[in-house]
VMD Tcl script that draws the C-alpha trace (Angstrom):
set ca {
  {0.00 0.00 0.00}
  {2.68 2.49 1.07}
  {4.78 1.52 -1.94}
  {2.12 2.72 -4.36}
  {1.70 5.93 -2.36}
  {5.45 6.57 -2.68}
  {5.58 5.64 -6.36}
  {2.75 8.00 -7.26}
  {3.97 10.73 -4.94}
  {0.60 10.97 -3.18}
  {0.32 13.40 -0.29}
  {-2.10 14.86 2.21}
  {-4.93 16.72 0.55}
  {-5.42 14.38 -2.41}
  {-9.04 14.05 -3.57}
  {-10.28 10.64 -4.70}
  {-13.57 9.79 -6.41}
  {-14.88 6.28 -5.72}
  {-17.75 4.95 -7.81}
  {-17.37 1.14 -7.90}
  {-19.32 -1.06 -5.44}
  {-17.42 -1.36 -2.16}
  {-17.67 -5.15 -2.45}
  {-15.06 -4.81 -5.20}
  {-11.43 -4.96 -4.05}
  {-10.47 -1.97 -6.23}
  {-13.11 0.22 -4.55}
  {-11.88 -0.83 -1.10}
  {-8.25 -0.25 -2.02}
  {-8.76 3.19 -3.60}
  {-11.59 4.43 -1.40}
  {-10.72 3.10 2.05}
  {-7.28 1.59 2.60}
  {-4.96 3.73 0.49}
  {-6.27 7.18 1.59}
  {-5.43 6.19 5.19}
  {-1.75 6.18 4.22}
  {-1.60 9.83 3.18}
  {-4.69 11.55 4.57}
  {-6.76 11.96 1.42}
  {-10.40 12.95 0.98}
  {-12.73 10.39 -0.61}
  {-15.99 11.25 -2.38}
  {-18.47 8.44 -2.99}
  {-20.80 8.78 -5.97}
  {-24.51 8.16 -6.14}
  {-25.65 4.60 -6.81}
  {-26.58 5.48 -10.39}
  {-23.09 6.77 -11.28}
  {-22.37 4.02 -13.79}
  {-25.67 4.76 -15.51}
  {-25.81 8.51 -15.74}
  {-24.40 10.72 -12.98}
  {-20.65 10.01 -13.04}
  {-19.85 12.85 -15.44}
  {-21.71 15.38 -13.31}
  {-20.03 14.15 -10.12}
  {-16.60 14.38 -11.72}
  {-17.12 18.07 -12.45}
  {-18.39 18.69 -8.92}
  {-15.53 16.89 -7.16}
  {-12.60 17.57 -9.54}
  {-10.50 14.68 -8.14}
  {-6.72 14.71 -8.10}
  {-6.59 10.93 -8.58}
  {-9.07 8.51 -10.09}
  {-8.94 4.85 -11.02}
  {-11.50 3.91 -13.63}
  {-12.31 0.81 -15.63}
  {-11.46 0.88 -19.32}
  {-15.06 1.13 -20.49}
  {-15.63 4.37 -18.57}
  {-12.67 6.01 -20.32}
  {-14.02 4.78 -23.65}
  {-17.44 6.28 -22.88}
  {-15.85 9.63 -22.08}
  {-14.01 9.47 -25.39}
  {-17.18 8.63 -27.32}
  {-19.12 11.45 -25.70}
  {-16.45 13.99 -26.57}
  {-16.10 12.66 -30.12}
  {-19.86 13.03 -30.62}
  {-19.56 16.63 -29.42}
  {-16.64 17.26 -31.77}
  {-18.56 15.91 -34.77}
  {-21.57 18.14 -34.10}
  {-19.41 21.29 -33.85}
  {-19.08 23.79 -36.69}
  {-16.29 23.37 -39.24}
  {-14.07 26.14 -37.75}
  {-14.37 24.57 -34.29}
  {-13.59 21.10 -35.65}
  {-10.47 22.44 -37.33}
  {-9.44 24.20 -34.13}
  {-9.98 21.01 -32.10}
  {-8.02 18.92 -34.58}
  {-5.10 21.36 -34.52}
  {-5.07 21.63 -30.73}
  {-5.21 17.88 -30.21}
  {-2.45 17.32 -32.73}
  {-0.18 19.73 -30.89}
  {-1.27 18.25 -27.57}
  {-0.39 14.71 -28.68}
  {3.10 15.76 -29.75}
  {3.63 17.76 -26.56}
  {2.41 14.96 -24.29}
  {4.53 12.36 -26.07}
  {7.59 14.60 -25.90}
  {7.13 15.23 -22.20}
  {6.78 11.52 -21.42}
  {9.96 10.84 -23.39}
  {11.72 13.51 -21.33}
  {10.47 12.03 -18.02}
  {11.59 8.56 -19.07}
  {15.03 9.76 -20.17}
  {15.60 11.71 -16.96}
  {14.56 8.78 -14.79}
  {16.70 6.37 -16.83}
  {19.74 8.60 -16.35}
  {19.18 8.84 -12.60}
  {18.64 5.09 -12.26}
  {21.62 4.12 -14.40}
  {24.24 6.66 -13.33}
  {23.51 9.14 -16.09}
  {23.64 6.40 -18.75}
  {21.65 6.78 -21.92}
  {18.52 4.90 -22.90}
  {19.28 1.12 -23.07}
  {18.02 1.12 -26.65}
  {19.73 4.14 -28.18}
  {17.65 5.88 -30.78}
  {14.47 4.19 -29.61}
  {13.45 6.51 -26.77}
  {10.32 7.59 -28.61}
  {9.06 4.04 -28.76}
  {10.31 2.95 -25.36}
  {9.03 5.95 -23.43}
  {5.73 6.58 -25.11}
  {5.05 3.60 -27.28}
  {4.23 5.48 -30.46}
  {5.44 2.44 -32.37}
  {4.05 -1.07 -32.23}
  {4.00 -2.94 -28.95}
  {6.51 -5.78 -28.48}
  {5.45 -9.06 -30.06}
  {7.58 -11.26 -27.86}
  {9.25 -11.36 -24.48}
  {12.96 -12.05 -24.05}
  {13.59 -15.74 -24.63}
  {16.26 -15.97 -21.94}
  {14.39 -14.27 -19.11}
  {10.99 -15.36 -17.85}
  {11.17 -13.77 -14.41}
  {11.33 -10.01 -13.95}
  {12.06 -8.70 -10.48}
  {11.29 -5.26 -9.19}
  {14.73 -4.00 -10.09}
  {14.45 -4.59 -13.84}
  {14.80 -1.55 -16.07}
  {15.11 2.05 -14.91}
  {14.45 2.38 -11.19}
  {11.18 4.11 -10.46}
  {10.24 2.50 -7.17}
  {11.33 5.31 -4.88}
  {9.34 8.48 -4.18}
  {8.85 10.46 -7.35}
  {8.06 14.08 -7.97}
  {4.33 14.48 -8.71}
  {3.88 14.74 -12.45}
  {0.71 14.96 -14.48}
  {2.45 13.51 -17.50}
  {1.98 16.76 -19.40}
  {4.50 19.50 -20.25}
  {2.54 22.16 -18.37}
  {3.47 20.43 -15.10}
  {7.19 21.00 -15.64}
  {7.12 24.27 -17.53}
  {8.85 22.50 -20.44}
  {6.12 23.05 -23.00}
  {7.37 23.10 -26.60}
  {7.10 26.22 -28.70}
  {3.56 26.74 -29.94}
  {1.91 24.58 -27.27}
  {0.65 27.19 -24.83}
  {-1.80 28.74 -27.28}
  {-3.82 25.57 -28.06}
  {-3.49 24.55 -24.42}
  {-5.11 27.74 -23.14}
  {-7.63 28.04 -25.97}
  {-8.85 24.44 -26.15}
  {-7.22 21.75 -24.03}
  {-7.71 23.30 -20.59}
  {-11.38 23.86 -21.36}
  {-11.85 20.22 -22.38}
  {-10.14 19.06 -19.20}
  {-12.50 21.23 -17.13}
  {-15.48 19.89 -19.05}
  {-14.48 16.37 -18.02}
  {-13.79 17.38 -14.41}
  {-10.16 16.30 -14.78}
  {-8.44 19.69 -14.89}
  {-6.61 19.10 -11.58}
  {-6.37 15.29 -11.82}
  {-2.69 14.32 -11.59}
  {-3.16 10.57 -11.92}
  {-5.73 9.00 -14.21}
  {-5.43 5.27 -13.62}
  {-7.03 2.55 -15.73}
  {-7.61 -1.10 -14.96}
  {-9.93 -4.13 -15.21}
  {-9.27 -4.58 -18.96}
  {-6.56 -3.56 -21.45}
  {-6.99 -0.13 -23.01}
  {-7.24 0.35 -26.77}
  {-4.46 2.31 -28.48}
  {-7.04 4.75 -29.89}
  {-8.35 5.64 -26.43}
  {-4.88 6.06 -24.94}
  {-3.82 8.40 -27.75}
  {-7.10 10.32 -27.52}
  {-6.58 11.26 -23.88}
  {-2.88 11.89 -24.41}
  {-3.86 14.45 -27.06}
  {-5.96 16.22 -24.42}
  {-3.03 16.40 -22.02}
  {-4.50 13.57 -19.93}
  {-2.31 10.47 -20.29}
  {-3.87 7.33 -18.81}
  {-1.71 5.07 -16.65}
  {-2.67 1.40 -16.71}
  {-2.32 -0.88 -13.70}
  {-2.76 -4.61 -13.22}
  {-4.07 -6.54 -10.24}
  {-6.60 -9.13 -9.14}
  {-8.89 -9.71 -6.20}
  {-6.49 -12.54 -5.29}
  {-3.58 -10.07 -5.16}
  {-5.46 -7.56 -2.95}
  {-3.74 -4.58 -4.60}
  {-2.05 -3.62 -7.88}
  {0.81 -5.81 -9.01}
  {2.03 -3.34 -11.64}
  {1.97 0.42 -12.04}
  {2.72 3.03 -14.70}
  {3.76 6.65 -14.28}
  {5.16 9.38 -16.51}
  {8.61 8.00 -15.63}
  {7.65 4.41 -16.55}
  {5.21 4.51 -19.44}
  {4.80 2.43 -22.57}
  {1.67 2.42 -24.69}
  {-0.50 -0.72 -24.30}
  {1.55 -1.91 -21.33}
  {0.14 -2.15 -17.80}
  {3.50 -0.92 -16.56}
  {6.15 -2.53 -14.37}
  {5.77 -4.65 -11.27}
  {5.85 -2.87 -7.95}
  {8.55 -3.20 -5.32}
  {8.29 -6.53 -3.53}
  {6.47 -8.19 -6.44}
  {7.78 -10.77 -8.88}
  {6.42 -11.96 -12.23}
  {6.96 -15.14 -14.19}
  {5.74 -16.17 -17.64}
  {4.70 -19.81 -17.50}
  {4.65 -22.13 -20.51}
  {5.91 -19.60 -23.02}
  {5.19 -20.22 -26.69}
  {7.59 -19.38 -29.52}
  {6.58 -15.69 -29.36}
  {7.38 -15.44 -25.65}
  {3.72 -15.32 -24.60}
  {2.47 -17.42 -21.71}
  {0.47 -17.33 -18.50}
  {1.35 -14.56 -16.07}
  {2.24 -15.88 -12.63}
  {2.82 -13.45 -9.76}
  {4.43 -13.74 -6.32}
  {4.69 -11.50 -3.28}
  {3.20 -10.69 0.10}
  {0.17 -9.24 -1.66}
  {-0.86 -12.67 -3.01}
  {-3.68 -14.27 -1.05}
  {-3.40 -17.43 1.06}
  {-6.14 -19.30 -0.78}
  {-9.88 -19.74 -1.17}
  {-11.82 -20.60 1.99}
  {-13.05 -24.20 1.96}
  {-12.29 -24.58 -1.76}
  {-9.19 -26.81 -1.87}
  {-9.49 -27.76 -5.54}
  {-9.73 -24.14 -6.74}
  {-6.88 -23.16 -4.42}
  {-4.65 -25.90 -5.81}
  {-5.38 -24.70 -9.32}
  {-4.60 -21.06 -8.49}
  {-1.52 -21.47 -6.25}
  {1.38 -23.80 -6.98}
  {3.70 -25.37 -4.41}
  {6.10 -22.40 -4.50}
  {3.37 -19.83 -3.85}
  {3.07 -18.48 -7.41}
  {-0.43 -17.28 -8.26}
  {-1.46 -18.43 -11.74}
  {-3.55 -15.50 -12.91}
  {-5.02 -17.05 -16.06}
  {-3.94 -13.98 -18.01}
  {-1.70 -14.32 -21.06}
  {1.19 -11.88 -21.22}
  {4.67 -11.12 -22.46}
  {7.37 -9.14 -20.66}
  {9.92 -7.05 -22.51}
  {13.58 -6.58 -21.61}
  {12.87 -3.52 -19.47}
  {10.20 -5.20 -17.38}
  {7.11 -3.74 -19.07}
  {4.24 -6.23 -18.92}
  {1.74 -6.60 -21.76}
  {-1.53 -8.46 -21.15}
  {-2.60 -10.15 -24.39}
  {-5.68 -12.11 -23.33}
  {-7.16 -14.68 -21.00}
  {-6.01 -18.30 -20.96}
  {-9.54 -19.55 -20.37}
  {-10.91 -17.28 -23.08}
  {-8.85 -19.01 -25.76}
  {-11.15 -20.40 -28.42}
  {-10.12 -23.90 -29.44}
  {-11.28 -24.51 -33.00}
  {-12.42 -27.95 -34.09}
  {-9.12 -28.28 -35.94}
  {-7.18 -27.81 -32.69}
  {-5.99 -24.22 -33.29}
  {-5.89 -21.91 -30.26}
  {-7.41 -18.52 -31.11}
  {-7.04 -15.56 -28.69}
  {-10.30 -13.61 -29.10}
  {-9.41 -10.24 -27.54}
  {-6.91 -9.03 -30.19}
  {-9.28 -9.97 -33.00}
  {-12.21 -8.26 -31.25}
  {-10.19 -5.05 -30.86}
  {-9.20 -5.09 -34.53}
  {-12.82 -5.65 -35.55}
  {-13.98 -2.63 -33.53}
  {-11.22 -0.51 -35.04}
  {-12.21 -1.54 -38.56}
  {-15.93 -1.09 -37.90}
  {-16.58 2.39 -36.45}
  {-20.33 1.65 -36.36}
  {-19.76 -1.09 -33.80}
  {-19.79 -0.61 -30.04}
  {-18.89 -4.16 -29.02}
  {-17.54 -7.27 -30.71}
  {-17.49 -10.79 -29.31}
  {-15.96 -13.79 -31.04}
  {-17.68 -17.17 -31.05}
  {-16.06 -20.39 -32.19}
  {-14.99 -22.58 -29.29}
  {-14.97 -26.17 -30.62}
  {-16.59 -24.93 -33.81}
  {-15.41 -25.37 -37.38}
  {-15.00 -21.61 -37.93}
  {-15.14 -18.24 -36.15}
  {-18.21 -16.04 -35.96}
  {-18.70 -12.65 -34.35}
  {-21.48 -10.87 -32.49}
  {-21.34 -7.18 -33.43}
  {-23.47 -4.54 -31.72}
  {-24.27 -1.15 -33.23}
  {-23.56 2.07 -31.33}
  {-26.82 3.26 -29.83}
  {-28.16 5.78 -27.35}
  {-28.43 4.92 -23.65}
  {-31.30 5.50 -21.23}
  {-29.87 8.07 -18.76}
  {-32.02 6.71 -15.92}
  {-31.25 2.99 -16.21}
  {-28.14 2.80 -18.37}
  {-29.92 0.37 -20.67}
  {-29.24 0.63 -24.43}
  {-32.04 2.12 -26.51}
  {-33.20 1.35 -30.03}
  {-32.05 4.76 -31.28}
  {-28.62 4.88 -32.88}
  {-26.09 7.22 -31.33}
  {-25.43 10.56 -33.09}
  {-22.06 9.27 -34.28}
  {-23.67 6.11 -35.69}
  {-26.36 8.14 -37.47}
  {-23.70 10.33 -39.05}
  {-21.75 7.27 -40.20}
  {-24.93 5.79 -41.68}
  {-25.47 8.97 -43.68}
  {-21.92 8.75 -45.01}
  {-22.61 5.16 -46.09}
  {-25.86 6.14 -47.79}
  {-28.22 4.75 -45.16}
  {-31.14 6.71 -43.70}
  {-31.49 4.48 -40.62}
  {-31.90 6.11 -37.22}
  {-32.73 2.99 -35.20}
  {-31.15 -0.41 -34.70}
  {-34.47 -2.04 -35.59}
  {-34.52 -0.22 -38.92}
  {-31.09 -1.61 -39.81}
  {-32.06 -5.16 -38.82}
  {-35.58 -5.29 -40.26}
  {-34.51 -4.12 -43.71}
  {-31.05 -5.73 -43.54}
  {-29.89 -2.28 -44.61}
  {-27.64 -2.93 -47.64}
  {-25.40 0.07 -47.00}
  {-24.74 -0.91 -43.39}
  {-24.42 -4.65 -44.03}
  {-22.04 -4.11 -46.95}
  {-19.88 -1.77 -44.84}
  {-19.71 -4.35 -42.05}
  {-18.71 -7.09 -44.49}
  {-16.00 -4.90 -45.99}
  {-14.60 -4.27 -42.52}
  {-14.66 -7.98 -41.67}
  {-12.94 -8.79 -44.96}
  {-10.26 -6.21 -44.16}
  {-9.62 -7.87 -40.79}
  {-9.54 -11.33 -42.38}
  {-6.92 -10.27 -44.91}
  {-4.58 -9.44 -42.02}
  {-5.26 -12.72 -40.17}
  {-2.25 -14.95 -39.56}
  {-4.14 -18.18 -40.28}
  {-7.46 -19.45 -41.61}
  {-8.49 -20.36 -38.07}
  {-8.39 -16.65 -37.12}
  {-10.65 -15.49 -39.94}
  {-14.24 -14.47 -39.12}
  {-16.52 -16.38 -41.49}
  {-19.93 -15.13 -40.31}
  {-21.31 -12.39 -38.11}
  {-24.51 -11.50 -36.30}
  {-26.12 -8.18 -35.29}
  {-28.03 -8.50 -31.99}
  {-31.07 -6.20 -31.54}
  {-29.41 -4.22 -28.73}
  {-25.99 -3.29 -27.41}
  {-24.33 -5.15 -24.53}
  {-24.73 -3.49 -21.13}
  {-24.53 -3.93 -17.39}
  {-28.29 -3.36 -17.15}
  {-28.90 -6.18 -19.63}
  {-26.62 -8.62 -17.83}
  {-24.05 -8.90 -20.63}
  {-21.41 -6.82 -18.77}
  {-20.16 -7.22 -15.20}
  {-19.78 -4.57 -12.46}
  {-16.47 -3.41 -13.97}
  {-18.08 -3.52 -17.44}
  {-16.17 -6.63 -18.50}
  {-17.82 -8.80 -21.13}
  {-19.70 -11.74 -19.58}
  {-19.24 -14.25 -22.39}
  {-21.27 -17.14 -20.88}
  {-24.27 -14.85 -20.36}
  {-24.09 -13.57 -23.94}
  {-23.72 -17.07 -25.36}
  {-26.77 -18.21 -23.42}
  {-28.79 -15.13 -24.40}
  {-28.14 -15.56 -28.14}
  {-27.83 -19.34 -28.20}
  {-30.44 -19.93 -30.92}
  {-29.11 -17.18 -33.20}
  {-25.55 -18.51 -32.85}
  {-26.61 -22.05 -33.61}
  {-28.34 -20.78 -36.73}
  {-25.03 -19.37 -37.97}
  {-23.48 -22.82 -37.90}
  {-26.50 -24.60 -39.36}
  {-26.71 -22.55 -42.56}
}
mol new
graphics top color blue
foreach p $ca { graphics top sphere $p radius 0.5 }
foreach p [lrange $ca 0 end-1] q [lrange $ca 1 end] { graphics top cylinder $p $q radius 0.2 }
display resetview
């Protein structure tokens, strides 16, 4: 607990906003235990925060630190993007210019933080991969595809040392007064106003967890001067196992392990990917009265087998690539990780809100794709009306649809053809036939917590979705 407080540089007077149910370990950690270490103030949201009131509460509280699940950050992004699209042409041009400058400034500042910390931790030595600071510090290039073949255990000392107390840093050049030439104008005209609109204008640490963040979302907030720092932990580990800060940041990574923690990649494949196993005093003792589950989770040496697939690079950055139990095993015996394919599908299909692969023990892959739609502000349930962004995309495709039901009932040719083109694009980049999506299905509504398809942290509940659309899925494989 105190280690994270030191790493983040938290101090008396911090303001925390807690909105998850207190039965969740993250809510207890952020809203109860951790503030005791530094004397922070905790605000608890209304019970309907996940449905409608979180945005309003953020602007009222203006927290200095917040940990949010990935889906909440994505919703903030979507709301702002809808606002941007409805703005006049001059305003859209101004926003595009300001965000472009903001992205370059934020990336440059993170590179500077990383370089300074590397020099301090290595006796003023240069970056371990000379000429690659831009990729290593900010991750503007592609994420690593494999972990080092000779090292499967990374201890807390790997890479530049960032485990001691650090100077508070928002991850943006304004915090250090090192803003590049030409940055202050867009910052004062546009970016600061957007930060205030989100209620994040004084938020120094914007933490993300529960599920990996998409590159698009990370870059979006970085362009607003609000870099998101991913963390990794489980209920069985009682607190975060990894952390990221401006001094230890790499796009798509959940950061480095904390002091006192150890990581091990079990059963690595040829690409260096395997199951993440973690060890430390934060790992639980076992499940009460559940000896079989405890034996499966903890081995004889005390390593917790998380069930998450990962790779670890040479500097200790950990990348979560999927869930071991979520692997789809095709009838031909191929193991297919669904999460990367689902993310690529959503990127190729801007009309889609969610994508879920189906194909375990099936002869080919299929996908459930949900259209972006409006949400009932009172219940959080998805409505039949398409979202403003989806309506605009439909117009660009030549469709006049305004409702999900209109698209489905008429099998709208413009929409269906666009979806098929996007699926074909994804299939062309597939590494094998087993990873190609052969068929897809449009459910009549989006996935949601209110509908039972998403959990409390807005993670996809695959068994519930499979049961809900069992007949429709079976029809895909019968025709």
